[in-house]
MDAnalysis code that builds the backbone (N, CA, C; Angstrom):
import MDAnalysis as mda
import numpy as np

u = mda.Universe.empty(714, n_residues=238, atom_resindex=np.repeat(np.arange(238), 3), trajectory=True)
u.add_TopologyAttr("name", ["N", "CA", "C"] * 238)
u.add_TopologyAttr("resid", np.arange(1, 239))
u.add_TopologyAttr("resname", ["MET", "THR", "THR", "THR", "ARG", "ARG", "ALA", "PHE", "GLY", "ALA", "LEU", "ALA", "ALA", "GLY", "ALA", "ALA", "LEU", "ALA", "ALA", "LEU", "ALA", "PRO", "ALA", "ALA", "GLY", "ALA", "SER", "ALA", "THR", "PRO", "ARG", "HIS", "ARG", "ARG", "LEU", "LEU", "ALA", "HIS", "ASP", "ASP", "PHE", "ARG", "HIS", "GLY", "LEU", "GLY", "GLN", "TRP", "ALA", "VAL", "GLU", "LEU", "GLU", "LYS", "GLY", "GLY", "THR", "VAL", "THR", "ALA", "SER", "ARG", "GLY", "VAL", "LEU", "GLU", "SER", "ASP", "VAL", "PRO", "ALA", "GLY", "ALA", "THR", "ILE", "TRP", "PHE", "ARG", "LYS", "ARG", "LEU", "GLU", "GLY", "PRO", "TYR", "ALA", "ILE", "GLU", "TYR", "THR", "ALA", "THR", "PRO", "VAL", "SER", "ALA", "GLY", "GLY", "VAL", "ASN", "ASP", "ARG", "VAL", "SER", "ASP", "LEU", "ASN", "ASN", "PHE", "TRP", "ASN", "ALA", "THR", "ASP", "VAL", "ARG", "SER", "PRO", "ASP", "ASP", "LEU", "PHE", "GLY", "THR", "GLN", "ARG", "GLY", "GLY", "ALA", "LEU", "ALA", "GLU", "TYR", "ASP", "PHE", "LEU", "LYS", "THR", "TYR", "TYR", "VAL", "GLY", "TYR", "GLY", "ALA", "ASN", "THR", "ASN", "THR", "THR", "THR", "ARG", "LEU", "ARG", "ARG", "TYR", "VAL", "GLY", "GLU", "ALA", "GLY", "VAL", "ARG", "PRO", "LEU", "ILE", "HIS", "ASP", "TYR", "THR", "GLN", "PRO", "LEU", "LEU", "VAL", "ALA", "ASN", "GLN", "PRO", "HIS", "ARG", "VAL", "ARG", "ILE", "VAL", "SER", "HIS", "GLY", "SER", "THR", "GLN", "ARG", "TRP", "TRP", "VAL", "ASN", "GLY", "GLN", "LEU", "VAL", "PHE", "ASP", "TYR", "SER", "ASP", "PRO", "GLU", "PRO", "TYR", "THR", "ARG", "GLY", "HIS", "PHE", "ALA", "PHE", "ARG", "THR", "THR", "TRP", "SER", "HIS", "PHE", "ARG", "PHE", "SER", "ASP", "PHE", "ARG", "VAL", "TRP", "ARG", "LEU", "SER", "PRO", "GLN", "HIS", "PRO"])
u.atoms.positions = np.array([
    [122.310, 79.817, 91.783],
    [121.573, 79.248, 90.664],
    [120.078, 79.210, 90.936],
    [119.686, 78.835, 92.175],
    [118.270, 78.785, 92.528],
    [117.635, 80.159, 92.398],
    [118.343, 81.187, 92.894],
    [117.815, 82.543, 92.823],
    [117.635, 82.981, 91.380],
    [118.616, 82.620, 90.531],
    [118.526, 83.001, 89.126],
    [117.341, 82.330, 88.458],
    [117.155, 81.018, 88.738],
    [116.016, 80.321, 88.149],
    [114.702, 80.925, 88.612],
    [114.646, 81.250, 89.906],
    [113.424, 81.836, 90.446],
    [113.110, 83.156, 89.774],
    [114.137, 83.985, 89.628],
    [113.932, 85.274, 88.968],
    [113.516, 85.083, 87.524],
    [114.186, 84.157, 86.809],
    [113.878, 83.935, 85.406],
    [112.456, 83.439, 85.244],
    [112.057, 82.463, 86.084],
    [110.713, 81.916, 85.980],
    [109.657, 82.951, 86.276],
    [109.912, 83.767, 87.313],
    [108.934, 84.805, 87.666],
    [108.815, 85.828, 86.569],
    [109.947, 86.211, 85.990],
    [109.911, 87.219, 84.933],
    [109.289, 86.665, 83.672],
    [109.525, 85.400, 83.377],
    [108.886, 84.788, 82.215],
    [107.376, 84.798, 82.367],
    [106.923, 84.467, 83.585],
    [105.484, 84.522, 83.839],
    [104.969, 85.936, 83.712],
    [105.751, 86.878, 84.227],
    [105.349, 88.275, 84.112],
    [105.270, 88.717, 82.678],
    [106.225, 88.295, 81.870],
    [106.221, 88.673, 80.462],
    [105.001, 88.108, 79.759],
    [104.633, 86.888, 80.116],
    [103.451, 86.297, 79.508],
    [102.198, 87.081, 79.858],
    [102.102, 87.481, 81.116],
    [100.958, 88.291, 81.521],
    [100.979, 89.643, 80.840],
    [102.163, 90.238, 80.743],
    [102.275, 91.541, 80.111],
    [101.873, 91.473, 78.654],
    [102.152, 90.349, 78.004],
    [101.798, 90.224, 76.602],
    [100.298, 90.243, 76.399],
    [99.557, 89.848, 77.431],
    [98.102, 89.876, 77.352],
    [97.533, 91.237, 77.660],
    [98.360, 92.116, 78.234],
    [97.900, 93.447, 78.630],
    [98.296, 94.454, 77.582],
    [97.563, 95.588, 77.465],
    [97.977, 96.644, 76.554],
    [99.323, 97.199, 76.963],
    [99.971, 97.923, 76.064],
    [101.279, 98.507, 76.345],
    [101.193, 99.513, 77.461],
    [102.344, 99.761, 78.120],
    [102.404, 100.746, 79.197],
    [101.914, 102.074, 78.700],
    [101.162, 102.762, 79.570],
    [100.613, 104.056, 79.186],
    [99.264, 103.922, 78.517],
    [98.855, 102.694, 78.135],
    [97.554, 102.492, 77.519],
    [96.965, 101.190, 78.030],
    [97.102, 100.948, 79.352],
    [96.753, 99.653, 79.914],
    [95.267, 99.489, 80.162],
    [94.512, 100.521, 79.915],
    [93.065, 100.411, 79.953],
    [92.525, 101.384, 78.933],
    [91.470, 101.004, 78.242],
    [90.922, 101.906, 77.245],
    [90.289, 103.095, 77.924],
    [90.162, 104.262, 77.256],
    [89.631, 105.460, 77.904],
    [88.268, 105.262, 78.547],
    [87.444, 104.410, 77.963],
    [86.109, 104.239, 78.547],
    [86.166, 103.517, 79.887],
    [87.298, 102.874, 80.194],
    [87.426, 102.129, 81.442],
    [88.216, 102.885, 82.498],
    [88.601, 104.125, 82.226],
    [89.355, 104.884, 83.198],
    [89.127, 106.377, 82.970],
    [89.385, 107.155, 84.016],
    [89.335, 108.611, 83.900],
    [90.458, 109.186, 84.738],
    [90.903, 110.375, 84.370],
    [92.024, 110.992, 85.066],
    [91.581, 111.456, 86.447],
    [92.283, 110.959, 87.453],
    [91.951, 111.275, 88.840],
    [92.839, 112.382, 89.388],
    [94.111, 112.376, 88.995],
    [95.065, 113.389, 89.463],
    [96.254, 113.386, 88.508],
    [96.995, 114.490, 88.477],
    [98.193, 114.540, 87.651],
    [99.069, 115.696, 88.089],
    [100.323, 115.665, 87.661],
    [101.238, 116.775, 87.859],
    [102.223, 116.789, 86.693],
    [102.272, 117.918, 85.979],
    [103.216, 118.091, 84.883],
    [104.513, 118.732, 85.346],
    [104.650, 118.964, 86.638],
    [105.887, 119.467, 87.248],
    [106.343, 120.782, 86.614],
    [105.405, 121.700, 86.500],
    [105.717, 123.040, 85.982],
    [105.411, 124.147, 86.986],
    [104.877, 123.759, 88.149],
    [104.411, 124.767, 89.107],
    [104.872, 124.465, 90.524],
    [106.069, 123.901, 90.685],
    [106.608, 123.692, 92.012],
    [106.087, 122.431, 92.678],
    [106.321, 122.357, 93.982],
    [106.071, 121.148, 94.767],
    [104.779, 121.210, 95.576],
    [103.821, 122.010, 95.128],
    [102.598, 122.177, 95.899],
    [101.831, 120.898, 96.158],
    [101.942, 119.914, 95.275],
    [101.205, 118.660, 95.453],
    [102.022, 117.582, 96.168],
    [103.225, 117.961, 96.657],
    [104.137, 116.970, 97.189],
    [104.676, 117.389, 98.557],
    [104.989, 116.405, 99.387],
    [105.642, 116.622, 100.681],
    [106.962, 115.854, 100.668],
    [108.046, 116.527, 100.998],
    [109.387, 115.952, 100.863],
    [109.979, 115.689, 102.242],
    [110.502, 114.470, 102.431],
    [111.176, 114.085, 103.670],
    [112.597, 113.651, 103.316],
    [113.602, 114.364, 103.842],
    [114.991, 114.124, 103.493],
    [115.791, 113.713, 104.730],
    [116.616, 112.701, 104.568],
    [117.427, 112.210, 105.670],
    [118.619, 113.112, 105.947],
    [119.329, 113.538, 104.886],
    [120.535, 114.363, 105.045],
    [120.567, 115.487, 104.018],
    [119.433, 116.090, 103.767],
    [119.386, 117.190, 102.826],
    [119.434, 116.726, 101.387],
    [119.908, 117.620, 100.512],
    [119.833, 117.395, 99.085],
    [118.830, 118.352, 98.490],
    [118.532, 118.192, 97.213],
    [117.578, 119.087, 96.557],
    [116.493, 118.289, 95.862],
    [115.263, 118.784, 95.987],
    [114.117, 118.260, 95.262],
    [113.379, 119.463, 94.697],
    [113.233, 119.526, 93.378],
    [112.595, 120.659, 92.721],
    [111.615, 120.149, 91.667],
    [110.665, 121.011, 91.285],
    [109.716, 120.675, 90.231],
    [109.546, 121.891, 89.332],
    [110.031, 121.789, 88.108],
    [109.905, 122.890, 87.151],
    [110.191, 122.364, 85.749],
    [109.654, 123.078, 84.756],
    [109.904, 122.767, 83.346],
    [109.610, 121.308, 82.997],
    [108.589, 120.766, 83.650],
    [108.137, 119.424, 83.328],
    [108.868, 118.297, 84.022],
    [109.738, 118.616, 84.985],
    [110.551, 117.585, 85.636],
    [110.551, 117.771, 87.150],
    [110.287, 116.691, 87.869],
    [110.542, 116.625, 89.308],
    [111.930, 116.015, 89.462],
    [112.871, 116.804, 89.981],
    [114.260, 116.353, 90.064],
    [114.665, 116.155, 91.520],
    [115.181, 114.960, 91.801],
    [115.649, 114.601, 93.141],
    [117.132, 114.299, 93.056],
    [117.939, 115.066, 93.802],
    [119.397, 114.911, 93.803],
    [119.821, 114.901, 95.267],
    [119.982, 113.690, 95.827],
    [120.079, 113.558, 97.282],
    [121.241, 112.654, 97.685],
    [121.884, 112.944, 98.844],
    [123.010, 112.131, 99.315],
    [122.613, 110.976, 100.226],
    [121.339, 110.891, 100.568],
    [120.871, 109.844, 101.491],
    [119.376, 109.634, 101.233],
    [118.660, 109.147, 102.238],
    [117.255, 108.806, 102.054],
    [116.387, 109.991, 101.695],
    [115.431, 109.749, 100.783],
    [114.466, 110.775, 100.382],
    [113.135, 110.106, 100.069],
    [112.067, 110.672, 100.607],
    [110.715, 110.215, 100.302],
    [109.914, 111.427, 99.865],
    [109.265, 111.304, 98.712],
    [108.523, 112.417, 98.114],
    [107.072, 111.957, 97.990],
    [106.232, 112.433, 98.907],
    [104.847, 111.983, 99.012],
    [103.916, 112.807, 98.138],
    [103.021, 112.146, 97.435],
    [101.903, 112.823, 96.791],
    [100.883, 113.114, 97.880],
    [100.527, 114.383, 98.027],
    [99.703, 114.791, 99.171],
    [98.279, 114.240, 99.119],
    [97.769, 114.021, 97.937],
    [96.387, 113.547, 97.828],
    [96.314, 112.072, 98.211],
    [95.399, 111.753, 99.080],
    [95.180, 110.353, 99.456],
    [94.372, 109.677, 98.358],
    [94.808, 108.498, 97.960],
    [94.191, 107.778, 96.859],
    [93.435, 106.571, 97.378],
    [92.362, 106.234, 96.676],
    [91.584, 105.041, 97.013],
    [91.302, 104.282, 95.731],
    [91.528, 102.962, 95.768],
    [91.371, 102.158, 94.568],
    [89.921, 101.941, 94.177],
    [89.718, 101.445, 92.967],
    [90.746, 100.981, 92.030],
    [91.358, 102.143, 91.246],
    [92.681, 102.122, 91.114],
    [93.364, 103.179, 90.371],
    [94.644, 102.625, 89.744],
    [95.185, 103.411, 88.826],
    [96.491, 103.124, 88.243],
    [97.325, 104.392, 88.300],
    [98.579, 104.273, 88.716],
    [99.548, 105.364, 88.726],
    [100.537, 105.125, 87.599],
    [100.854, 106.184, 86.852],
    [101.843, 106.092, 85.787],
    [102.811, 107.260, 85.897],
    [104.076, 107.000, 85.673],
    [105.081, 108.052, 85.649],
    [106.322, 107.556, 84.914],
    [107.190, 108.488, 84.562],
    [108.466, 108.147, 83.943],
    [109.589, 108.590, 84.871],
    [110.569, 107.699, 85.084],
    [111.730, 108.006, 85.925],
    [113.007, 107.746, 85.137],
    [113.917, 108.708, 85.179],
    [115.215, 108.561, 84.523],
    [116.322, 108.688, 85.551],
    [117.094, 107.631, 85.789],
    [118.240, 107.719, 86.706],
    [119.403, 108.416, 86.011],
    [119.898, 109.469, 86.630],
    [120.918, 110.316, 86.005],
    [122.314, 109.828, 86.376],
    [123.149, 109.644, 85.362],
    [124.566, 109.350, 85.564],
    [125.351, 110.290, 84.666],
    [125.806, 111.408, 85.264],
    [126.509, 112.422, 84.487],
    [127.693, 112.991, 85.252],
    [128.212, 112.212, 86.198],
    [129.384, 112.628, 86.951],
    [129.101, 113.376, 88.225],
    [127.830, 113.576, 88.560],
    [127.483, 114.270, 89.793],
    [127.758, 113.422, 91.020],
    [127.887, 114.083, 92.172],
    [128.256, 113.384, 93.396],
    [127.209, 112.350, 93.808],
    [125.941, 112.560, 93.417],
    [124.882, 111.624, 93.786],
    [124.420, 110.748, 92.617],
    [125.159, 110.767, 91.518],
    [124.742, 110.045, 90.309],
    [125.116, 108.567, 90.402],
    [124.489, 107.856, 91.353],
    [124.883, 106.483, 91.687],
    [124.067, 105.427, 90.937],
    [122.914, 105.845, 90.373],
    [122.012, 104.935, 89.648],
    [121.602, 103.753, 90.520],
    [120.741, 104.033, 91.471],
    [120.253, 102.974, 92.346],
    [118.978, 103.432, 93.046],
    [118.157, 102.461, 93.399],
    [117.027, 102.683, 94.303],
    [115.934, 103.574, 93.737],
    [115.245, 103.086, 92.723],
    [113.967, 103.648, 92.313],
    [112.897, 102.860, 93.054],
    [112.331, 103.468, 94.075],
    [111.421, 102.769, 94.968],
    [110.083, 103.500, 95.050],
    [109.039, 102.748, 95.421],
    [107.706, 103.333, 95.600],
    [107.034, 102.779, 96.843],
    [106.337, 103.666, 97.568],
    [105.292, 103.278, 98.504],
    [103.956, 103.552, 97.824],
    [102.937, 102.722, 98.106],
    [101.574, 103.097, 97.716],
    [100.580, 102.447, 98.670],
    [99.407, 103.083, 98.755],
    [98.381, 102.748, 99.746],
    [98.960, 102.802, 101.151],
    [99.753, 103.831, 101.410],
    [100.453, 103.951, 102.689],
    [99.634, 104.719, 103.719],
    [99.575, 104.160, 104.919],
    [99.072, 104.860, 106.099],
    [100.073, 104.630, 107.224],
    [100.121, 105.558, 108.171],
    [101.022, 105.447, 109.321],
    [100.192, 105.056, 110.528],
    [100.534, 103.940, 111.180],
    [99.712, 103.447, 112.289],
    [99.704, 104.421, 113.454],
    [100.654, 105.344, 113.514],
    [100.705, 106.324, 114.603],
    [99.741, 107.471, 114.377],
    [99.333, 107.696, 113.136],
    [98.335, 108.726, 112.813],
    [97.569, 108.250, 111.590],
    [96.740, 107.215, 111.751],
    [96.139, 106.538, 110.606],
    [95.235, 107.409, 109.739],
    [94.702, 108.482, 110.283],
    [93.817, 109.342, 109.500],
    [94.551, 110.492, 108.825],
    [95.835, 110.644, 109.129],
    [96.615, 111.745, 108.558],
    [98.072, 111.316, 108.464],
    [98.485, 110.920, 107.271],
    [99.863, 110.470, 107.087],
    [100.862, 111.516, 107.540],
    [100.513, 112.791, 107.361],
    [101.437, 113.872, 107.673],
    [101.285, 114.383, 109.106],
    [100.489, 113.654, 109.897],
    [100.367, 113.976, 111.307],
    [101.520, 113.453, 112.140],
    [102.368, 112.632, 111.543],
    [103.562, 112.099, 112.201],
    [104.793, 112.565, 111.438],
    [105.777, 113.077, 112.140],
    [106.999, 113.534, 111.486],
    [107.932, 112.368, 111.201],
    [108.508, 112.380, 110.011],
    [109.515, 111.395, 109.626],
    [110.678, 112.142, 108.988],
    [111.896, 111.598, 109.142],
    [113.070, 112.328, 108.692],
    [113.754, 111.780, 107.464],
    [113.171, 110.789, 106.797],
    [113.736, 110.310, 105.557],
    [114.559, 109.040, 105.651],
    [114.970, 108.624, 106.851],
    [115.702, 107.367, 107.005],
    [114.734, 106.195, 106.841],
    [115.168, 105.136, 106.179],
    [114.263, 104.052, 105.833],
    [113.581, 103.432, 107.052],
    [114.299, 103.276, 108.158],
    [113.724, 102.634, 109.341],
    [112.520, 103.404, 109.883],
    [112.428, 104.699, 109.608],
    [111.312, 105.501, 110.106],
    [109.993, 105.138, 109.430],
    [110.063, 104.357, 108.353],
    [108.851, 103.993, 107.621],
    [108.331, 102.622, 108.020],
    [108.968, 101.993, 108.997],
    [108.490, 100.699, 109.472],
    [107.080, 100.780, 110.046],
    [106.658, 101.958, 110.471],
    [105.337, 102.120, 111.072],
    [104.243, 102.377, 110.033],
    [104.609, 102.228, 108.769],
    [103.606, 102.310, 107.715],
    [102.951, 100.952, 107.504],
    [101.687, 100.996, 107.102],
    [101.060, 99.871, 106.418],
    [101.026, 100.276, 104.951],
    [101.721, 99.513, 104.116],
    [101.911, 99.960, 102.735],
    [102.490, 98.837, 101.889],
    [102.388, 99.009, 100.579],
    [103.163, 98.200, 99.639],
    [104.410, 98.978, 99.263],
    [105.479, 98.250, 98.991],
    [106.766, 98.876, 98.696],
    [107.494, 98.071, 97.628],
    [107.872, 98.739, 96.562],
    [108.753, 98.135, 95.566],
    [110.101, 98.829, 95.630],
    [111.159, 98.038, 95.688],
    [112.519, 98.537, 95.587],
    [113.134, 98.032, 94.298],
    [113.356, 98.962, 93.364],
    [113.870, 98.608, 92.031],
    [115.339, 98.994, 92.008],
    [116.215, 98.000, 91.958],
    [117.617, 98.232, 92.248],
    [118.519, 98.376, 91.039],
    [119.801, 98.565, 91.342],
    [120.904, 98.614, 90.377],
    [122.177, 98.863, 91.171],
    [123.321, 98.882, 90.458],
    [124.598, 99.188, 91.084],
    [124.870, 98.164, 92.194],
    [125.152, 98.609, 93.414],
    [125.406, 97.669, 94.507],
    [124.128, 97.045, 95.053],
    [122.981, 97.601, 94.703],
    [121.693, 97.041, 95.117],
    [121.198, 96.143, 93.977],
    [121.455, 94.860, 94.074],
    [121.282, 93.959, 92.937],
    [119.986, 93.165, 92.975],
    [118.970, 93.663, 93.678],
    [117.689, 92.978, 93.720],
    [116.559, 93.961, 93.459],
    [115.460, 93.425, 92.983],
    [114.213, 94.169, 92.820],
    [113.165, 93.448, 93.645],
    [112.572, 94.137, 94.610],
    [111.777, 93.481, 95.643],
    [110.394, 94.110, 95.816],
    [109.456, 93.279, 96.217],
    [108.140, 93.725, 96.657],
    [107.982, 93.359, 98.123],
    [107.620, 94.356, 98.931],
    [107.358, 94.129, 100.344],
    [105.955, 94.615, 100.702],
    [105.429, 94.055, 101.787],
    [104.144, 94.493, 102.344],
    [104.393, 94.859, 103.807],
    [104.541, 96.163, 104.055],
    [104.781, 96.624, 105.420],
    [103.509, 96.448, 106.263],
    [103.701, 96.126, 107.555],
    [102.568, 95.829, 108.444],
    [102.482, 96.768, 109.644],
    [103.300, 97.828, 109.659],
    [103.200, 98.823, 110.718],
    [103.949, 98.479, 111.983],
    [104.955, 97.592, 111.921],
    [105.713, 97.191, 113.101],
    [107.195, 97.461, 112.884],
    [107.857, 97.989, 113.910],
    [109.285, 98.292, 113.819],
    [110.083, 97.033, 113.515],
    [110.953, 97.122, 112.505],
    [111.821, 96.019, 112.152],
    [111.169, 94.910, 111.357],
    [109.897, 95.076, 110.996],
    [109.163, 94.027, 110.277],
    [108.773, 94.562, 108.902],
    [109.391, 94.000, 107.860],
    [109.105, 94.408, 106.481],
    [108.923, 93.143, 105.640],
    [107.794, 92.486, 105.734],
    [107.628, 91.190, 105.062],
    [107.938, 91.262, 103.567],
    [108.746, 90.296, 103.113],
    [109.172, 90.216, 101.725],
    [108.223, 89.301, 100.962],
    [107.666, 89.821, 99.857],
    [106.746, 89.039, 99.035],
    [107.487, 88.403, 97.860],
    [108.270, 89.195, 97.133],
    [109.051, 88.698, 95.994],
    [110.431, 89.341, 96.015],
    [111.418, 88.595, 95.531],
    [112.812, 89.061, 95.506],
    [113.447, 88.538, 94.223],
    [113.701, 89.442, 93.253],
    [114.223, 89.050, 91.947],
    [115.595, 89.681, 91.706],
    [116.358, 89.070, 90.826],
    [117.646, 89.636, 90.425],
    [117.547, 90.454, 89.138],
    [116.400, 90.442, 88.494],
    [116.122, 91.237, 87.307],
    [114.651, 91.638, 87.352],
    [114.260, 92.759, 86.725],
    [115.093, 93.730, 86.015],
    [115.760, 94.717, 86.974],
    [116.765, 95.436, 86.477],
    [117.452, 96.476, 87.228],
    [117.505, 97.747, 86.397],
    [117.782, 98.858, 87.056],
    [117.817, 100.158, 86.389],
    [118.926, 100.236, 85.348],
    [118.669, 101.047, 84.320],
    [119.663, 101.345, 83.297],
    [119.929, 102.844, 83.324],
    [121.180, 103.224, 83.463],
    [121.544, 104.644, 83.596],
    [121.085, 105.453, 82.398],
    [120.548, 106.642, 82.694],
    [120.181, 107.654, 81.693],
    [119.101, 107.193, 80.723],
    [118.378, 106.145, 81.072],
    [117.289, 105.658, 80.242],
    [115.948, 105.896, 80.947],
    [114.915, 106.320, 80.222],
    [113.602, 106.489, 80.855],
    [112.987, 105.146, 81.215],
    [112.408, 105.088, 82.387],
    [111.724, 103.890, 82.871],
    [110.266, 104.291, 83.114],
    [109.371, 103.740, 82.311],
    [107.954, 104.046, 82.445],
    [107.327, 103.056, 83.413],
    [106.871, 103.565, 84.531],
    [106.322, 102.724, 85.604],
    [104.802, 102.834, 85.612],
    [104.168, 101.710, 85.840],
    [102.710, 101.681, 86.033],
    [102.393, 100.809, 87.233],
    [101.605, 101.340, 88.158],
    [101.180, 100.625, 89.362],
    [99.663, 100.515, 89.324],
    [99.145, 99.319, 89.525],
    [97.700, 99.116, 89.601],
    [97.343, 98.619, 90.992],
    [96.379, 99.303, 91.609],
    [95.797, 98.857, 92.872],
    [94.310, 98.639, 92.627],
    [93.904, 97.386, 92.630],
    [92.525, 97.037, 92.253],
    [92.036, 95.948, 93.200],
    [91.487, 96.365, 94.349],
    [91.065, 95.396, 95.349],
    [92.259, 94.611, 95.866],
    [92.195, 93.297, 95.810],
    [93.299, 92.472, 96.286],
    [94.478, 92.454, 95.318],
    [94.286, 92.920, 94.090],
    [95.326, 92.867, 93.063],
    [96.241, 94.080, 93.136],
    [97.538, 93.817, 93.247],
    [98.554, 94.873, 93.241],
    [99.590, 94.496, 92.180],
    [99.753, 95.363, 91.172],
    [100.658, 95.068, 90.063],
    [101.607, 96.234, 89.842],
    [102.802, 95.910, 89.401],
    [103.838, 96.920, 89.151],
    [104.557, 96.570, 87.853],
    [104.479, 97.490, 86.880],
    [105.113, 97.325, 85.572],
    [106.283, 98.290, 85.417],
    [107.235, 97.935, 84.556],
    [108.224, 98.894, 84.092],
    [108.451, 98.648, 82.605],
    [108.330, 99.717, 81.824],
    [108.521, 99.651, 80.369],
    [107.724, 98.516, 79.735],
    [106.470, 98.387, 80.170],
    [105.576, 97.395, 79.595],
    [105.747, 95.985, 80.124],
    [106.708, 95.750, 80.995],
    [106.955, 94.421, 81.554],
    [106.318, 94.318, 82.934],
    [105.475, 93.332, 83.118],
    [104.865, 93.096, 84.419],
    [105.898, 92.439, 85.332],
    [106.311, 93.153, 86.366],
    [107.345, 92.664, 87.274],
    [106.727, 91.976, 88.494],
    [105.697, 92.599, 89.092],
    [105.043, 92.024, 90.262],
    [103.543, 91.949, 90.025],
    [102.976, 90.814, 90.362],
    [101.532, 90.604, 90.296],
    [101.147, 89.870, 91.577],
    [100.646, 90.626, 92.536],
    [100.422, 90.098, 93.888],
    [98.940, 90.165, 94.223],
    [98.409, 89.066, 94.714],
    [97.033, 89.019, 95.202],
    [97.063, 88.942, 96.723],
    [96.628, 90.005, 97.373],
    [96.715, 90.136, 98.824],
    [95.393, 89.710, 99.456],
    [95.382, 88.704, 100.320],
    [94.128, 88.279, 100.951],
    [93.558, 89.332, 101.913],
    [94.417, 90.245, 102.397],
    [93.958, 91.341, 103.260],
    [94.512, 92.656, 102.700],
    [93.960, 93.111, 101.600],
    [94.607, 94.199, 100.856],
    [94.501, 95.562, 101.530],
    [95.532, 96.379, 101.280],
    [95.456, 97.809, 101.543],
    [94.865, 98.443, 100.283],
    [93.777, 99.154, 100.432],
    [93.063, 99.667, 99.256],
    [93.053, 101.187, 99.175],
    [93.641, 101.867, 100.172],
    [93.666, 103.332, 100.142],
    [94.897, 103.827, 100.900],
    [95.319, 105.031, 100.578],
    [96.473, 105.609, 101.249],
    [97.266, 106.476, 100.292],
    [98.518, 106.733, 100.633],
    [99.341, 107.679, 99.879],
    [100.412, 106.972, 99.055],
    [100.787, 107.652, 97.975],
    [101.864, 107.210, 97.080],
    [103.104, 108.059, 97.329],
    [104.287, 107.432, 97.147],
    [105.533, 108.194, 97.242],
    [106.592, 107.639, 96.306],
    [107.437, 108.549, 95.806],
    [108.738, 108.172, 95.272],
    [109.679, 108.039, 96.469],
    [110.464, 106.973, 96.480],
    [111.417, 106.750, 97.566],
    [112.775, 106.390, 96.957],
    [113.846, 106.963, 97.475],
    [115.169, 106.644, 96.983],
    [116.201, 106.943, 98.063],
    [117.446, 106.600, 97.798],
    [118.538, 106.966, 98.692],
    [119.817, 107.127, 97.876],
    [120.570, 108.150, 98.189],
    [121.834, 108.478, 97.519],
    [121.708, 108.267, 96.007],
    [121.040, 109.190, 95.354],
    [120.746, 109.004, 93.942],
    [120.359, 110.335, 93.310],
    [120.205, 110.299, 91.999],
    [119.799, 111.467, 91.215],
    [118.782, 110.979, 90.179],
    [117.544, 111.453, 90.306],
    [116.472, 111.046, 89.409],
    [115.761, 112.257, 88.827],
    [115.204, 112.042, 87.624],
    [114.278, 112.992, 87.016],
    [112.971, 112.254, 86.738],
    [111.882, 112.782, 87.302],
    [110.552, 112.199, 87.138],
    [109.708, 113.104, 86.255],
    [108.822, 112.501, 85.479],
    [107.939, 113.286, 84.609],
    [106.646, 112.519, 84.358],
    [105.659, 113.232, 83.767],
    [104.408, 112.617, 83.281],
    [103.690, 111.812, 84.350],
    [103.484, 112.420, 85.502],
    [102.805, 111.722, 86.596],
    [101.297, 111.788, 86.391],
    [100.644, 110.638, 86.384],
    [99.203, 110.533, 86.201],
    [98.631, 109.483, 87.147],
    [97.419, 109.748, 87.632],
    [96.649, 108.762, 88.387],
    [95.310, 108.597, 87.698],
    [94.973, 107.358, 87.364],
    [93.732, 107.056, 86.654],
    [92.782, 106.279, 87.552],
    [91.521, 106.689, 87.558],
    [90.488, 105.878, 88.190],
    [90.138, 104.756, 87.249],
    [90.181, 103.523, 87.735],
    [89.846, 102.362, 86.934],
    [88.421, 101.894, 87.222],
    [87.823, 101.304, 86.231],
    [86.522, 100.685, 86.420],
    [86.663, 99.479, 87.341],
    [85.709, 99.260, 88.240],
    [85.762, 98.064, 89.094],
    [85.811, 96.759, 88.303],
    [85.348, 96.778, 87.054],
    [85.326, 95.566, 86.246],
    [86.583, 95.364, 85.419],
    [87.505, 96.364, 85.424],
    [88.653, 96.287, 84.528],
    [89.941, 96.634, 85.258],
    [90.575, 95.659, 85.892],
    [91.873, 95.927, 86.535],
    [92.977, 96.049, 85.523],
])
């Protein structure tokens, strides 16, 4: 009961904040942002680095980045980002009878650096298993469903076995075969994560991570991603 009340209260507060913000996809007027990077997923994986725990397929064509994997998968955007910025994308969890169509674990890293090679995220090899990312300094959202019944925000600190939990909610969770429009804002100490216009996490970090890499992260799942955009935000308009 306590967990349910906590989740309800947090989401109610988030909804109130979201009501004050423009709708997803238009969260800042054009004069307050400019396009920093994008991928329409029509020309392969040139802008992405893929780390797979036990194989699977990750492809980008015809407007869709498709991940169909039996275990851990991290798909890094190669360009290093520095705030203030907003990331927007659409993710659809596929449930169509496939072996990996489990509908679970839409996760993100952002502002990620690896303490073992802080100037080059890709200077350290990782194999896709979640524990290998303990050496990141990063923000992490785990958006759950199915047997994973929580949606969480963590702030990794670059230490093995240490993944500090900031928020832990029982709602919202993924809906099979439905598009989920995600928006992430990194603006100084402010870190926000929306889905379908609902503000889920609003975190003010006293020691913020303000630059690093973004990734899609999942495990044993089948997703289709589209409409990936990164916007530079005005310092005055988070």
